GUNU-568762 format. One line per field, with one value per residue: residue number from 0; residue in one letter; x, y, z of N, C-alpha, C, O in turn. Coordinates in steps of 0.2 Angstrom, whole numbers, always signed. Atoms other than C-alpha are relative to their C-alpha. Layout:
% GUNU-568762
seq c(NUM,...)
type c(A,...)
n.xx c(X,...)
n.yy c(Y,...)
n.zz c(Z,...)
ca.xx c(X,...)
ca.yy c(Y,...)
ca.zz c(Z,...)
c.xx c(X,...)
c.yy c(Y,...)
c.zz c(Z,...)
o.xx c(X,...)
o.yy c(Y,...)
o.zz c(Z,...)
END
This chain:
% GUNU-568762
seq c(0,1,2,3,4,5,6,7,8,9,10,11,12,13,14,15,16,17,18,19,20,21,22,23,24,25,26,27,28,29,30,31,32,33,34,35,36,37,38,39,40,41,42,43,44,45,46,47,48,49,50,51,52,53,54,55,56,57,58,59,60,61,62,63,64,65,66,67,68,69,70,71,72,73,74,75,76,77,78)
type c(X,X,X,X,X,X,X,X,X,X,X,X,X,X,X,X,X,X,X,X,X,X,X,X,X,X,X,X,X,X,X,X,X,X,X,X,X,X,X,X,X,X,X,X,X,X,X,X,X,X,X,X,X,X,X,X,X,X,X,X,X,X,X,X,X,X,X,X,X,X,X,X,X,X,X,X,X,X,X)
n.xx c(-2,-5,-6,+2,-2,+2,+6,-3,-1,+5,+5,+8,+6,-3,-1,-5,+0,-6,-4,-5,-2,-8,-1,-4,+1,+6,+5,+2,+5,+4,+5,+3,+3,+6,+4,-5,-4,+0,+6,+5,+3,+1,+1,-4,+5,-3,-7,+1,-3,-7,-3,-1,+0,+3,+8,+1,+7,-5,+4,+6,-2,-5,-6,-3,-6,-7,-3,-5,+2,+5,-5,-3,+4,+1,+7,+0,+6,+5,+4)
n.yy c(+4,-3,+7,+8,+3,+6,-1,+0,-7,-1,-1,+3,-3,-3,+6,-1,+6,+2,-2,+5,+4,+1,+5,+4,+6,+4,-5,-5,+6,+0,-6,+0,+5,-3,-6,-6,+0,-8,-2,+2,-6,+1,-4,+2,-1,-1,+3,+4,-6,+0,-3,+6,+1,-4,+2,-4,+4,+1,+4,+4,+2,-5,+5,-3,+1,-3,-6,+1,+3,-6,-3,+3,-1,-7,-1,-7,-2,-2,-2)
n.zz c(-4,-4,+0,-3,-8,-4,-4,-10,-1,+2,-7,+3,+4,+6,+4,+4,+4,-1,+5,+0,-6,-2,-5,+3,+0,+1,-2,+6,+4,-4,+0,+7,+0,-5,+4,-1,+6,+2,+5,-5,-4,-7,-4,-6,-5,-6,-3,-6,-5,-2,+7,+4,+9,+1,+5,+5,+1,+6,+3,-4,-6,-3,+1,-4,+3,-4,+3,+3,+7,+1,-2,+8,+5,+2,+5,+3,-4,+3,-5)
ca.xx c(+483,+489,+505,+504,+505,+505,+488,+492,+493,+476,+463,+448,+434,+445,+445,+460,+464,+477,+492,+505,+510,+527,+522,+536,+533,+518,+507,+506,+497,+486,+480,+478,+468,+456,+453,+467,+474,+481,+467,+456,+446,+447,+442,+452,+438,+448,+463,+462,+465,+483,+485,+488,+478,+471,+451,+449,+433,+440,+426,+412,+419,+429,+448,+460,+477,+494,+500,+516,+505,+496,+512,+517,+502,+501,+486,+481,+467,+450,+437)
ca.yy c(+783,+784,+775,+758,+755,+740,+734,+734,+754,+755,+764,+752,+753,+760,+751,+748,+737,+725,+731,+719,+703,+701,+684,+673,+653,+642,+656,+665,+649,+649,+666,+667,+651,+662,+675,+688,+691,+708,+719,+713,+726,+724,+732,+732,+729,+729,+725,+712,+722,+719,+724,+705,+697,+708,+706,+710,+707,+701,+695,+694,+687,+692,+683,+686,+688,+689,+707,+701,+694,+711,+720,+711,+715,+732,+740,+758,+767,+768,+779)
ca.zz c(+348,+365,+370,+377,+398,+409,+413,+431,+428,+423,+437,+441,+429,+415,+398,+386,+370,+371,+361,+366,+378,+386,+395,+392,+392,+396,+403,+387,+377,+393,+392,+373,+375,+388,+373,+378,+362,+355,+348,+364,+372,+392,+407,+423,+436,+452,+462,+477,+494,+495,+476,+469,+459,+449,+440,+423,+411,+395,+381,+392,+408,+421,+422,+436,+433,+444,+445,+438,+422,+422,+424,+404,+397,+387,+383,+374,+385,+377,+381)
c.xx c(+3,+3,-2,+2,-3,-8,-2,+0,-7,-5,-6,-5,+2,+2,+6,-1,+7,+4,+7,+2,+5,+0,+5,-4,-6,-5,-2,-6,-8,-3,-3,-6,-9,-2,+4,+5,+2,-4,-7,-1,+0,-1,+4,-6,+2,+5,-2,+4,+7,+4,+1,-4,-4,-6,+0,-6,+3,-7,-7,-1,+5,+6,+3,+6,+5,+1,+6,-1,-1,+5,+4,-4,-2,-6,+0,-7,-6,-5,-6)
c.yy c(+1,-5,-5,+0,-6,+1,+1,+6,+3,+3,-5,+4,+3,-5,+3,-5,-3,+1,-6,-4,-2,-6,-4,-8,-4,+3,+3,-5,+0,+6,+2,-4,+4,+5,+7,+1,+10,+1,-1,+5,-3,+5,-1,+3,+2,-3,-4,+4,+0,+1,-7,-4,+7,-2,+4,-3,+1,-5,-2,-2,+1,-6,+4,-2,+1,+7,-1,-2,+7,+6,+1,+0,+7,+2,+8,+1,+1,+3,-3)
c.zz c(+5,+2,+5,+9,+2,+1,+5,+1,+1,+7,-1,-3,-5,-7,-5,-5,+1,-4,+0,+7,+0,+2,-2,+4,+2,+3,-6,-4,+6,-1,-8,-2,+3,-5,+2,-5,-3,-4,+4,+4,+8,+4,+8,+5,+6,+2,+7,+5,+1,-8,-6,+3,-2,-6,-7,-4,-6,-4,+2,+7,+5,+2,+7,+0,+7,-1,-3,-8,-3,-2,-8,-3,-2,-1,-2,+5,-5,+4,+3)
o.xx c(+8,+1,-6,+8,-9,-12,-7,+2,-8,-5,-9,-7,-2,+6,+7,-4,+11,+2,+11,+3,+7,+6,+5,-7,-10,-10,-8,-11,-13,-9,-9,-10,-15,-7,+1,+11,-2,-6,-12,+3,-3,+1,+4,-8,+1,+6,-6,+9,+9,+10,+0,-4,-7,-5,+0,-9,+6,-9,-10,-7,+11,+4,+2,+7,+3,+1,+8,+4,+0,+4,+7,-3,-5,-9,+4,-11,-4,-6,-10)
o.yy c(+4,-10,-5,-2,-8,+7,+5,+8,+8,+0,-6,+10,+6,-10,+9,-10,+1,-1,-7,-1,-5,-7,-4,-7,-3,+0,+5,-3,+0,+5,+4,-3,+2,+9,+12,-1,+15,-2,+0,+8,-8,+10,-7,+9,+8,-8,-2,+7,+5,+1,-6,-5,+10,-6,+10,-8,+6,-10,-7,-1,+2,-12,+10,-9,+4,+9,+4,-3,+8,+11,+5,-3,+10,-2,+12,-3,+3,+2,+0)
o.zz c(+4,+1,+9,+10,+1,+1,+5,+7,+5,+12,-6,-3,-8,-6,-7,-5,+2,-10,-5,+12,-5,+4,-8,+9,-3,+3,-7,-5,+3,-2,-9,-6,+1,-3,+2,-4,-2,-9,+2,+8,+9,+2,+10,+7,+7,-1,+10,+4,+5,-9,-12,+9,+2,-11,-7,-2,-8,-2,+1,+10,+2,+2,+10,-1,+12,-7,-5,-12,-9,-5,-11,-8,+2,-5,+1,+7,-11,+10,+7)
END
């Protein structure tokens, strides 16, 4: 298994599996309700032109996160 790295460091089009979520406070339950849990496969779709926000695909739908949130979600890269 590869080392965990921030979701925001993946190149567009690459996939990974969530290994850790370090987001504190009120944002964490919101993300969990949308299906972003440890063990969930995710794909980084694209970055906005200025790098923020970040679009990911999770559980069959597209979700947009702020870059500072994506920096605190760690994934292991999958093939």
